[in-house]
C-alpha positions in Angstrom: -4.4 20.4 22.3 -0.9 21.1 21.5 -1.4 23.6 19.0 2.2 23.4 17.4 2.2 19.6 17.2 -1.2 20.0 15.1 0.5 22.6 13.1 3.3 20.5 12.1 1.0 17.3 11.6 -0.8 19.1 9.4 2.0 20.5 7.6 3.3 17.1 7.2 -0.2 15.4 5.8 0.0 18.0 3.2 3.7 17.5 2.7 3.2 13.4 2.0 -0.5 13.7 0.6 0.7 13.6 -3.0 1.4 10.9 -5.0 4.1 11.3 -7.3 4.3 9.0 -10.8 6.6 6.1 -10.3 10.2 6.4 -11.4 10.3 3.3 -13.0 7.6 4.4 -14.9 8.8 7.4 -16.3 12.2 5.3 -17.0 10.4 2.6 -19.3 8.6 5.5 -21.1 11.8 7.1 -21.8 13.1 3.7 -22.7 10.2 3.2 -25.4 10.9 6.4 -27.0 14.7 5.9 -27.7 14.2 2.3 -29.2 13.3 1.7 -32.8 9.3 0.5 -33.0 10.9 -2.9 -34.5 13.0 -3.5 -31.3 12.2 -6.8 -30.1 11.8 -5.7 -26.3 9.2 -3.4 -27.3 5.8 -5.6 -27.1 7.2 -6.7 -23.7 7.9 -2.9 -22.8 4.4 -1.7 -23.7 2.8 -4.5 -22.0 5.1 -3.6 -18.6 4.3 0.4 -18.9 0.4 -0.6 -19.0 0.6 -2.4 -16.2 2.7 -0.1 -14.0 0.2 2.9 -15.3 -2.7 0.4 -13.9 -1.4 0.0 -11.0 -0.5 4.2 -10.5 -3.8 5.0 -11.4 -5.4 2.2 -8.9 -3.4 4.1 -6.3 -4.6 7.5 -7.1 -7.9 6.3 -7.0 -7.2 4.8 -3.6 -6.6 8.6 -2.6 -10.0 9.7 -3.2 -12.0 7.3 -0.6 -9.6 8.2 1.9 -10.8 11.8 1.9 -14.1 10.0 3.6 -12.4 8.9 6.6 -14.2 10.0 9.8 -11.3 9.9 12.2 -8.7 12.7 11.3 -5.4 11.6 13.4 -4.5 9.3 10.2 -0.7 10.5 8.5 -0.6 9.0 5.2 2.8 8.2 3.4 3.0 7.0 -0.2 5.1 5.0 -2.7 7.5 4.5 0.1 11.2 2.7 -0.7 13.2 1.8 2.3 16.8 0.5 2.8 15.9 -2.8 4.8 18.1 -4.7 7.5 19.9 -6.5 4.5 21.1 -3.6 2.1 17.9 -4.4 0.1 15.6 -1.8 -0.2 11.4 -2.7 -0.4 8.6 -0.8 -1.4 5.1 0.0 0.2 2.5 1.5 -1.8 0.9 3.0 1.4 1.5 3.5 5.1 -0.6 4.6 7.3 0.0 5.9 11.0 -2.4 6.8 13.7 -2.5 6.6 17.6 -3.5 3.3 17.6 -1.3 1.1 15.1 0.5 1.6 12.0 -1.0 -0.1 8.7 0.5 -1.3 5.3 -1.9 -0.8 2.5 -1.0 -2.6 -0.3 -2.3 -1.4 -3.7 -4.0 -3.5 -6.8 -5.4 -3.0 -9.9 -7.0 -5.8 -11.1 -10.4 -6.8 -13.2 -12.2 -9.7 -13.2 -13.0 -12.5 -10.6 -10.0 -12.8 -7.8 -10.6 -16.1 -6.4 -8.5 -17.2 -2.6 -8.4 -21.2 -2.7 -7.3 -22.1 1.1 -6.7 -25.7 0.5 -4.0 -24.3 -1.7 -3.3 -21.0 -0.5 -3.3 -19.7 -4.1 -4.7 -17.0 -5.8 -6.1 -16.6 -9.2 -7.3 -14.3 -11.4 -10.6 -15.0 -13.4 -11.1 -12.5 -16.6 -11.8 -12.2 -20.2 -12.6 -16.2 -20.2 -8.8 -16.6 -18.5 -7.4 -17.9 -15.4 -4.1 -16.8 -14.5 -2.4 -17.4 -10.8 -1.2 -14.0 -9.3 1.2 -13.8 -6.4 -0.4 -13.4 -3.1 -1.1 -10.3 -1.7 -0.9 -11.2 1.6 2.0 -13.3 1.6 3.3 -9.9 0.4 2.0 -7.9 3.0 3.3 -10.6 5.4 7.3 -9.8 4.1 6.9 -5.9 4.1 5.3 -6.1 7.7 8.5 -8.3 8.7 11.0 -5.5 6.8 9.0 -2.6 8.3 9.6 -4.0 12.1 13.3 -4.8 11.5 13.6 -1.2 10.0 12.1 0.0 13.2 14.6 -2.0 15.3 17.2 -0.7 13.0 16.4 2.9 13.6 15.9 2.4 17.4 12.0 2.7 17.0 9.8 0.6 20.0 7.7 -1.8 17.8 4.1 -0.6 16.8 1.1 -3.0 15.9 1.7 -3.3 12.5 -1.7 -3.8 10.6 -2.0 -5.4 7.0 -4.9 -4.6 4.1 -4.8 -5.5 0.4 -7.0 -2.7 -1.4 -8.6 -3.7 -5.2 -9.1 -0.4 -6.5 -11.0 -1.4 -9.7 -14.4 -1.3 -9.6 -15.0 -4.3 -11.5 -13.1 -6.5 -9.4 -14.9 -9.3 -7.6 -13.1 -11.1 -4.9 -14.1 -14.7 -4.0 -12.9 -17.2 -1.0 -13.4 -20.6 -0.4 -12.0 -20.6 2.8 -14.4 -21.5 5.7 -13.2 -18.6 8.0 -12.7 -14.8 7.3 -9.3 -14.7 8.7 -8.0 -14.3 4.9 -10.6 -11.9 3.6 -10.5 -9.3 7.1 -7.4 -8.3 5.5 -8.9 -7.9 1.3 -11.1 -5.3 0.6 -12.3 -2.9 -2.1 -10.8 0.7 -2.3 -14.5 2.1 -1.7 -14.5 0.3 1.9 -11.4 1.1 3.1 -12.3 4.3 4.9 -15.1 2.4 7.1 -12.1 -0.3 7.7 -9.8 2.0 9.1 -12.5 3.5 11.4 -13.5 0.1 12.4 -9.9 -1.1 13.1 -9.5 2.4 15.1 -12.3 1.4 17.3 -11.3 -2.4 17.8 -7.4 -1.2 18.6 -8.6 1.9 20.7 -5.7 2.4 23.4 -3.6 4.1 22.0 0.1 3.3 21.7 1.5 5.8 19.2 2.2 9.6 20.8 1.0 12.4 18.9 4.6 13.5 18.3 6.2 10.0 18.0 3.2 9.9 14.7 5.5 12.7 13.5 8.8 11.7 14.4 7.9 8.4 12.3 6.4 9.7 9.4 9.1 12.3 9.2 11.8 9.5 9.5 9.8 7.0 6.8 9.2 10.3 4.3 13.3 11.1 4.7 15.0 10.8 0.8 17.8 9.1 2.7 15.4 6.3 3.2 13.7 6.3 -0.2 
């Protein structure tokens, strides 16, 4: 075992483990404080703040479950905002890097029943006797995977296996699907199942594709402020 590599890896893990409060959330709160209470955008502003705070709490709760991973060779990076090939930035809640693969983890903190209808490829949230469509987490992850793959190419990094996981963190969430196969739902899980899922994926993709030194290089490059 390379002691220096392990030491450097531990330093990176400690550096990247903490989540920071989203900048956009802080900006919205600052704007709310400056505006008069009767301003016409205040109701929409408050709604946006509530949604973003819920999302942030969901991401924080995910970190709790990550402590129960059996495998100790993951590096987690949180709240990434990377500049894509087209000049626009794309965001990822969490990226997990291990010797076998890289996983993009999209965090959703939505209460109620989340239903996927295969015939229309649509996601519906049922909550408080209301139904509303929600953006597809699977399509969102597909876009992120393509953008991250392009980012690797742009930085001359050989492509690695990139997996996608949508994780619902609200304990009252119930996931339902009309799909006759498990292909879609295999990438959609509850937060408490994330450690087991990641450990199972490591066993499935057992071949090492990313050396420890390369794992550290990718993590360091992704975490650079110039990319965020």
